[in-house]
PyMOL Python script that loads the backbone (N, CA, C, O; Angstrom):
from pymol import cmd

cmd.read_pdbstr("""\
ATOM      1  N   VAL A   1      17.740   4.685  56.460  1.00  0.00           N
ATOM      2  CA  VAL A   1      18.000   3.813  55.486  1.00  0.00           C
ATOM      3  C   VAL A   1      17.168   4.170  54.294  1.00  0.00           C
ATOM      4  O   VAL A   1      16.121   4.816  54.337  1.00  0.00           O
ATOM      5  N   ARG A   2      17.758   3.667  53.197  1.00  0.00           N
ATOM      6  CA  ARG A   2      16.908   4.017  51.969  1.00  0.00           C
ATOM      7  C   ARG A   2      16.107   2.753  51.464  1.00  0.00           C
ATOM      8  O   ARG A   2      16.552   1.628  51.689  1.00  0.00           O
ATOM      9  N   ALA A   3      15.064   2.922  50.862  1.00  0.00           N
ATOM     10  CA  ALA A   3      14.170   1.745  50.355  1.00  0.00           C
ATOM     11  C   ALA A   3      14.995   0.887  49.655  1.00  0.00           C
ATOM     12  O   ALA A   3      15.809   1.371  48.868  1.00  0.00           O
ATOM     13  N   GLY A   4      14.914  -0.390  49.822  1.00  0.00           N
ATOM     14  CA  GLY A   4      15.790  -1.470  49.157  1.00  0.00           C
ATOM     15  C   GLY A   4      17.087  -1.781  49.957  1.00  0.00           C
ATOM     16  O   GLY A   4      17.810  -2.719  49.621  1.00  0.00           O
ATOM     17  N   THR A   5      17.392  -0.929  51.091  1.00  0.00           N
ATOM     18  CA  THR A   5      18.596  -1.359  51.853  1.00  0.00           C
ATOM     19  C   THR A   5      18.457  -2.639  52.443  1.00  0.00           C
ATOM     20  O   THR A   5      17.437  -2.867  53.094  1.00  0.00           O
ATOM     21  N   PRO A   6      19.376  -3.555  52.308  1.00  0.00           N
ATOM     22  CA  PRO A   6      19.335  -4.983  53.054  1.00  0.00           C
ATOM     23  C   PRO A   6      19.431  -4.597  54.579  1.00  0.00           C
ATOM     24  O   PRO A   6      20.295  -3.857  55.049  1.00  0.00           O
ATOM     25  N   LEU A   7      18.409  -5.212  55.287  1.00  0.00           N
ATOM     26  CA  LEU A   7      18.378  -5.094  56.736  1.00  0.00           C
ATOM     27  C   LEU A   7      18.696  -6.288  57.483  1.00  0.00           C
ATOM     28  O   LEU A   7      19.367  -6.149  58.505  1.00  0.00           O
ATOM     29  N   VAL A   8      18.299  -7.498  57.113  1.00  0.00           N
ATOM     30  CA  VAL A   8      18.478  -8.788  57.585  1.00  0.00           C
ATOM     31  C   VAL A   8      18.835  -9.910  56.761  1.00  0.00           C
ATOM     32  O   VAL A   8      18.195  -9.918  55.709  1.00  0.00           O
ATOM     33  N   VAL A   9      19.626 -10.837  56.889  1.00  0.00           N
ATOM     34  CA  VAL A   9      19.873 -11.902  56.063  1.00  0.00           C
ATOM     35  C   VAL A   9      19.390 -13.210  56.703  1.00  0.00           C
ATOM     36  O   VAL A   9      20.036 -13.608  57.673  1.00  0.00           O
ATOM     37  N   LEU A  10      18.484 -13.830  56.346  1.00  0.00           N
ATOM     38  CA  LEU A  10      17.901 -15.281  56.875  1.00  0.00           C
ATOM     39  C   LEU A  10      18.615 -16.374  56.259  1.00  0.00           C
ATOM     40  O   LEU A  10      19.022 -16.266  55.102  1.00  0.00           O
ATOM     41  N   GLU A  11      18.785 -17.339  56.892  1.00  0.00           N
ATOM     42  CA  GLU A  11      19.305 -18.578  56.494  1.00  0.00           C
ATOM     43  C   GLU A  11      18.453 -19.778  56.782  1.00  0.00           C
ATOM     44  O   GLU A  11      18.284 -20.221  57.918  1.00  0.00           O
ATOM     45  N   ALA A  12      17.946 -20.259  55.734  1.00  0.00           N
ATOM     46  CA  ALA A  12      16.881 -21.593  55.809  1.00  0.00           C
ATOM     47  C   ALA A  12      17.394 -22.555  54.698  1.00  0.00           C
ATOM     48  O   ALA A  12      17.651 -22.238  53.537  1.00  0.00           O
ATOM     49  N   MET A  13      17.501 -23.847  55.292  1.00  0.00           N
ATOM     50  CA  MET A  13      17.726 -24.803  54.207  1.00  0.00           C
ATOM     51  C   MET A  13      18.931 -24.684  53.342  1.00  0.00           C
ATOM     52  O   MET A  13      18.976 -25.216  52.233  1.00  0.00           O
ATOM     53  N   LYS A  14      19.990 -23.929  53.887  1.00  0.00           N
ATOM     54  CA  LYS A  14      21.275 -23.560  53.252  1.00  0.00           C
ATOM     55  C   LYS A  14      21.091 -22.451  52.124  1.00  0.00           C
ATOM     56  O   LYS A  14      21.909 -22.260  51.223  1.00  0.00           O
ATOM     57  N   MET A  15      19.948 -21.772  52.292  1.00  0.00           N
ATOM     58  CA  MET A  15      19.635 -20.739  51.264  1.00  0.00           C
ATOM     59  C   MET A  15      19.708 -19.355  52.094  1.00  0.00           C
ATOM     60  O   MET A  15      19.327 -19.396  53.263  1.00  0.00           O
ATOM     61  N   GLU A  16      20.122 -18.271  51.624  1.00  0.00           N
ATOM     62  CA  GLU A  16      20.195 -16.957  52.123  1.00  0.00           C
ATOM     63  C   GLU A  16      18.988 -16.104  51.574  1.00  0.00           C
ATOM     64  O   GLU A  16      18.760 -16.005  50.368  1.00  0.00           O
ATOM     65  N   ILE A  17      18.227 -15.492  52.557  1.00  0.00           N
ATOM     66  CA  ILE A  17      17.153 -14.709  52.063  1.00  0.00           C
ATOM     67  C   ILE A  17      17.325 -13.353  52.601  1.00  0.00           C
ATOM     68  O   ILE A  17      17.182 -13.260  53.820  1.00  0.00           O
ATOM     69  N   ARG A  18      17.628 -12.181  51.888  1.00  0.00           N
ATOM     70  CA  ARG A  18      17.896 -10.909  52.119  1.00  0.00           C
ATOM     71  C   ARG A  18      16.467 -10.210  52.219  1.00  0.00           C
ATOM     72  O   ARG A  18      15.690 -10.220  51.265  1.00  0.00           O
ATOM     73  N   LEU A  19      16.183  -9.625  53.396  1.00  0.00           N
ATOM     74  CA  LEU A  19      15.098  -8.829  53.746  1.00  0.00           C
ATOM     75  C   LEU A  19      15.466  -7.402  53.576  1.00  0.00           C
ATOM     76  O   LEU A  19      16.436  -6.977  54.204  1.00  0.00           O
ATOM     77  N   VAL A  20      14.726  -6.540  52.716  1.00  0.00           N
ATOM     78  CA  VAL A  20      15.280  -5.201  52.482  1.00  0.00           C
ATOM     79  C   VAL A  20      14.284  -4.186  53.001  1.00  0.00           C
ATOM     80  O   VAL A  20      13.133  -4.536  53.260  1.00  0.00           O
ATOM     81  N   ALA A  21      14.689  -2.954  53.159  1.00  0.00           N
ATOM     82  CA  ALA A  21      13.737  -1.895  53.851  1.00  0.00           C
ATOM     83  C   ALA A  21      12.642  -1.598  52.670  1.00  0.00           C
ATOM     84  O   ALA A  21      13.053  -1.232  51.569  1.00  0.00           O
ATOM     85  N   PRO A  22      11.308  -1.754  52.904  1.00  0.00           N
ATOM     86  CA  PRO A  22      10.306  -1.385  52.006  1.00  0.00           C
ATOM     87  C   PRO A  22      10.295   0.135  51.750  1.00  0.00           C
ATOM     88  O   PRO A  22       9.905   0.518  50.647  1.00  0.00           O
ATOM     89  N   PHE A  23      10.594   0.821  52.453  1.00  0.00           N
ATOM     90  CA  PHE A  23      10.654   2.380  52.327  1.00  0.00           C
ATOM     91  C   PHE A  23      11.687   2.946  53.146  1.00  0.00           C
ATOM     92  O   PHE A  23      12.250   2.358  54.070  1.00  0.00           O
ATOM     93  N   ALA A  24      11.927   4.228  52.722  1.00  0.00           N
ATOM     94  CA  ALA A  24      13.036   5.151  53.257  1.00  0.00           C
ATOM     95  C   ALA A  24      12.669   5.470  54.599  1.00  0.00           C
ATOM     96  O   ALA A  24      11.538   5.899  54.824  1.00  0.00           O
ATOM     97  N   GLY A  25      13.614   5.286  55.644  1.00  0.00           N
ATOM     98  CA  GLY A  25      13.319   5.743  56.907  1.00  0.00           C
ATOM     99  C   GLY A  25      14.436   5.515  57.977  1.00  0.00           C
ATOM    100  O   GLY A  25      15.616   5.496  57.627  1.00  0.00           O
ATOM    101  N   ARG A  26      14.074   5.347  59.253  1.00  0.00           N
ATOM    102  CA  ARG A  26      15.208   5.016  60.241  1.00  0.00           C
ATOM    103  C   ARG A  26      14.849   3.856  61.011  1.00  0.00           C
ATOM    104  O   ARG A  26      13.673   3.617  61.286  1.00  0.00           O
ATOM    105  N   VAL A  27      15.854   3.085  61.391  1.00  0.00           N
ATOM    106  CA  VAL A  27      15.698   1.841  62.073  1.00  0.00           C
ATOM    107  C   VAL A  27      15.306   2.175  63.383  1.00  0.00           C
ATOM    108  O   VAL A  27      16.030   2.898  64.069  1.00  0.00           O
ATOM    109  N   LYS A  28      14.208   1.717  63.820  1.00  0.00           N
ATOM    110  CA  LYS A  28      13.820   2.146  65.288  1.00  0.00           C
ATOM    111  C   LYS A  28      14.242   1.104  66.345  1.00  0.00           C
ATOM    112  O   LYS A  28      14.504   1.362  67.520  1.00  0.00           O
ATOM    113  N   ARG A  29      14.272  -0.201  65.717  1.00  0.00           N
ATOM    114  CA  ARG A  29      14.537  -1.306  66.726  1.00  0.00           C
ATOM    115  C   ARG A  29      14.841  -2.522  66.158  1.00  0.00           C
ATOM    116  O   ARG A  29      14.092  -2.884  65.251  1.00  0.00           O
ATOM    117  N   VAL A  30      15.908  -3.364  66.519  1.00  0.00           N
ATOM    118  CA  VAL A  30      16.220  -4.528  65.974  1.00  0.00           C
ATOM    119  C   VAL A  30      15.751  -5.463  67.133  1.00  0.00           C
ATOM    120  O   VAL A  30      15.972  -5.138  68.300  1.00  0.00           O
ATOM    121  N   THR A  31      15.102  -6.624  66.819  1.00  0.00           N
ATOM    122  CA  THR A  31      14.717  -7.593  67.771  1.00  0.00           C
ATOM    123  C   THR A  31      15.264  -8.913  67.643  1.00  0.00           C
ATOM    124  O   THR A  31      14.703  -9.901  68.116  1.00  0.00           O
ATOM    125  N   CYS A  32      16.471  -8.954  66.942  1.00  0.00           N
ATOM    126  CA  CYS A  32      17.094 -10.179  66.820  1.00  0.00           C
ATOM    127  C   CYS A  32      18.572 -10.005  66.784  1.00  0.00           C
ATOM    128  O   CYS A  32      19.035  -8.869  66.687  1.00  0.00           O
ATOM    129  N   ALA A  33      19.379 -11.090  66.857  1.00  0.00           N
ATOM    130  CA  ALA A  33      20.750 -10.903  67.035  1.00  0.00           C
ATOM    131  C   ALA A  33      21.291 -11.993  66.034  1.00  0.00           C
ATOM    132  O   ALA A  33      20.574 -12.958  65.771  1.00  0.00           O
ATOM    133  N   PRO A  34      22.544 -11.861  65.468  1.00  0.00           N
ATOM    134  CA  PRO A  34      23.087 -12.956  64.625  1.00  0.00           C
ATOM    135  C   PRO A  34      22.973 -14.347  65.296  1.00  0.00           C
ATOM    136  O   PRO A  34      23.339 -14.445  66.467  1.00  0.00           O
ATOM    137  N   GLY A  35      22.519 -15.371  64.677  1.00  0.00           N
ATOM    138  CA  GLY A  35      22.495 -16.588  65.214  1.00  0.00           C
ATOM    139  C   GLY A  35      21.394 -17.033  65.777  1.00  0.00           C
ATOM    140  O   GLY A  35      21.328 -18.213  66.122  1.00  0.00           O
ATOM    141  N   ASP A  36      20.299 -16.127  65.972  1.00  0.00           N
ATOM    142  CA  ASP A  36      18.992 -16.494  66.652  1.00  0.00           C
ATOM    143  C   ASP A  36      18.292 -17.295  65.597  1.00  0.00           C
ATOM    144  O   ASP A  36      18.484 -17.190  64.386  1.00  0.00           O
ATOM    145  N   VAL A  37      17.495 -18.070  66.170  1.00  0.00           N
ATOM    146  CA  VAL A  37      16.419 -18.875  65.529  1.00  0.00           C
ATOM    147  C   VAL A  37      15.182 -18.121  65.743  1.00  0.00           C
ATOM    148  O   VAL A  37      14.714 -17.890  66.857  1.00  0.00           O
ATOM    149  N   VAL A  38      14.604 -17.698  64.484  1.00  0.00           N
ATOM    150  CA  VAL A  38      13.416 -16.985  64.600  1.00  0.00           C
ATOM    151  C   VAL A  38      12.217 -17.849  64.083  1.00  0.00           C
ATOM    152  O   VAL A  38      12.384 -18.764  63.276  1.00  0.00           O
ATOM    153  N   GLU A  39      10.996 -17.502  64.599  1.00  0.00           N
ATOM    154  CA  GLU A  39       9.718 -18.268  64.150  1.00  0.00           C
ATOM    155  C   GLU A  39       9.184 -17.293  63.060  1.00  0.00           C
ATOM    156  O   GLU A  39       9.452 -16.096  62.953  1.00  0.00           O
ATOM    157  N   ARG A  40       8.323 -18.096  62.227  1.00  0.00           N
ATOM    158  CA  ARG A  40       7.515 -17.408  61.107  1.00  0.00           C
ATOM    159  C   ARG A  40       6.642 -16.254  61.840  1.00  0.00           C
ATOM    160  O   ARG A  40       6.095 -16.542  62.905  1.00  0.00           O
ATOM    161  N   GLY A  41       6.498 -14.943  61.289  1.00  0.00           N
ATOM    162  CA  GLY A  41       5.838 -14.045  61.661  1.00  0.00           C
ATOM    163  C   GLY A  41       6.439 -13.052  62.618  1.00  0.00           C
ATOM    164  O   GLY A  41       5.862 -11.996  62.876  1.00  0.00           O
ATOM    165  N   ARG A  42       7.570 -13.380  63.133  1.00  0.00           N
ATOM    166  CA  ARG A  42       8.225 -12.756  64.287  1.00  0.00           C
ATOM    167  C   ARG A  42       8.698 -11.318  63.595  1.00  0.00           C
ATOM    168  O   ARG A  42       9.198 -11.381  62.472  1.00  0.00           O
ATOM    169  N   VAL A  43       8.555 -10.060  64.225  1.00  0.00           N
ATOM    170  CA  VAL A  43       8.955  -8.833  63.876  1.00  0.00           C
ATOM    171  C   VAL A  43      10.558  -8.972  64.159  1.00  0.00           C
ATOM    172  O   VAL A  43      10.968  -9.366  65.250  1.00  0.00           O
ATOM    173  N   LEU A  44      11.401  -8.627  63.121  1.00  0.00           N
ATOM    174  CA  LEU A  44      12.805  -8.603  63.267  1.00  0.00           C
ATOM    175  C   LEU A  44      13.385  -7.146  63.327  1.00  0.00           C
ATOM    176  O   LEU A  44      14.315  -6.933  64.104  1.00  0.00           O
ATOM    177  N   VAL A  45      12.896  -6.147  62.562  1.00  0.00           N
ATOM    178  CA  VAL A  45      13.225  -4.913  62.574  1.00  0.00           C
ATOM    179  C   VAL A  45      11.941  -3.892  62.456  1.00  0.00           C
ATOM    180  O   VAL A  45      11.020  -4.026  61.650  1.00  0.00           O
ATOM    181  N   GLU A  46      12.063  -2.927  63.351  1.00  0.00           N
ATOM    182  CA  GLU A  46      11.097  -1.975  63.256  1.00  0.00           C
ATOM    183  C   GLU A  46      11.771  -0.537  62.630  1.00  0.00           C
ATOM    184  O   GLU A  46      12.739   0.092  63.055  1.00  0.00           O
ATOM    185  N   LEU A  47      10.863  -0.250  61.420  1.00  0.00           N
ATOM    186  CA  LEU A  47      11.236   1.050  60.881  1.00  0.00           C
ATOM    187  C   LEU A  47      10.405   2.171  61.079  1.00  0.00           C
ATOM    188  O   LEU A  47       9.227   2.008  61.396  1.00  0.00           O
ATOM    189  N   GLU A  48      10.924   3.362  60.917  1.00  0.00           N
ATOM    190  CA  GLU A  48      10.140   4.553  61.129  1.00  0.00           C
ATOM    191  C   GLU A  48      10.282   5.317  59.989  1.00  0.00           C
ATOM    192  O   GLU A  48      11.412   5.703  59.688  1.00  0.00           O
ATOM    193  N   ALA A  49       9.203   5.641  59.208  1.00  0.00           N
ATOM    194  CA  ALA A  49       9.272   6.313  57.988  1.00  0.00           C
ATOM    195  C   ALA A  49       9.792   7.851  57.959  1.00  0.00           C
ATOM    196  O   ALA A  49       9.429   8.743  58.726  1.00  0.00           O
ATOM    197  N   SER A  50      10.667   7.949  56.963  1.00  0.00           N
ATOM    198  CA  SER A  50      11.189   9.448  56.849  1.00  0.00           C
ATOM    199  C   SER A  50      10.124  10.513  56.755  1.00  0.00           C
ATOM    200  O   SER A  50       9.021  10.264  56.268  1.00  0.00           O
ATOM    201  N   ALA A  51      10.382  11.430  57.118  1.00  0.00           N
ATOM    202  CA  ALA A  51       9.205  12.678  57.185  1.00  0.00           C
ATOM    203  C   ALA A  51       9.299  13.382  55.841  1.00  0.00           C
ATOM    204  O   ALA A  51       8.563  14.337  55.592  1.00  0.00           O
TER     205      ALA A  51
END
""", "prot")
cmd.dss("prot")
cmd.show_as("cartoon", "prot")
cmd.util.cbc("prot")
cmd.orient("prot")
């Protein structure tokens, strides 16, 4: 993915919050699924930096 690519959309109190890739790289792991309720501080996506 490129830096700035949307990775996850969170919904809270009828608002959508887009989480974007902070750097270019490869998605290593996704730890959530659509509809999951997630707690603050939970890792949702693991990225591996491009070489």
